[in-house]
Phi, psi and omega in degrees: 000324178293323178292319181291322176296321178293321179293320180298319179296319178295320179296323177296320180292321179297316179297318180296323177296318178299317180296317179296319179299319179296317178294322179294322177298314181294322182292318178298320178296322178294317181294326179297322183285330183235080183278116173202166186294322182296320179295319178297317179297320177298319179297317180298316179297317180292327178293319179296320178297321177298316182299312179297318178299317179297317181294323181294316181288334181280326186298319179299318179296317179294319179298316179298318178298322182291323176295318180297320180294320181294322178299323186277347185284151182297325180297316182295318177302317181295320179295316182297319178298317181299315183295317180297317179299315180298321177298318179296316181296316180299313179300319178298318181294325184281320191267330184280138177292146181280125178295328179295324177293321180292325182288333184262005178294141184239155178283164179304324180290318177296322178297317181296315182298318180291324188277327184244119174279167178302318179299322178293315179298319180296316180296320180296317182291330177285342176051047178090352179289139182238336180254122189228136169246141188217130172289141180277311185295125176080354179244303180262321181267149176291333179285143179241359177223156178300328181294325178295327179293344176295334183261319184193167176218123182226128176284134180296123183305321184289345182263352187303308185299317180292318178298315178297319180295318177296318182296324182287328187255354186226166171275091192259133175237128179253134185234132178228142174265123184231165181253340180205174180293328181295323176299321177300315182297320179298316180298312178300316178299319184291320178293321180294325182294333179264002175092015180301322182270343181258294180291315180285338178070025181280146177281129178303328181292350179267009170265111188252144180234143179218166183254352182222162175294325178296321180299322177298313180300321181293319176305312184296317181297322181288322183283335180051059183285168171284327178227143167232137181244128184204161177260349185269117177293331179292314180293319176303317180294319180296325184269355187302322182276355181253332187253138183299308179226149174221150177240115178268117179265117181209124183293338182262000183087161180223147178282182180294127179249308178197164183292339181258015181246125176252157183233149177200159178274351177197159179296312184294330176295317183291319182264341185232003182288150179300319181296323180292319179296321178297320179296319179296316181297317182297327182294333184264354183276000000 
């Protein structure tokens, strides 16, 4: 269709040229018969008009031919192909998912572990509390009765990291019910062996000993902590209206005591468990 249009345009230009030549011949013959300055000026003006008209009519065809030649040239094809290829690559980079991102995707549990350190989890779970009292028997120590302390005192290995983190960031008081002075020495030695006084920076004078359950409750009332951690549901109930927060440690679980009392089967589970970290993370999203 483009070739036929160009041929029609050229044919029109040829016809126009033939018509102009005929008119020019008649005009020249007329001027020869009537020679004067006005006629010559008119002839010159008409000739200029013809020249400009011819250039105007000729330029679209020439421009079209130059464009057509450029499209057919190898260089133009190469440029067009390069541009098309560049657009394709750019589109591919923008629209296609990155395989490297898919390979580095992590599960929610892995994300939680990477994002929250033990120190962060402990701080979040304490909810701003800085002063803490904690029963030793059954929580920090493997022994759960004063009679067992007559033989030995051993810090539970799984609780060490959490205990040290609490000791480093809080004003921590540890309370144990004992039957004699030797039991006290065993408890101090066991705590010293895991670094509570060195790594944790806890003062030895903040390890308190009593001979009765009532004595432990009295210590807590006097110290007025932000948190108290205990295994006795009775003591937890008694202190519920005096202590801001309490954590009841019970391997069999505990029923509802008060709105400010939380429950867990172990200290490390409450402060360092994966499920606890996920709960903290979800709360902040």
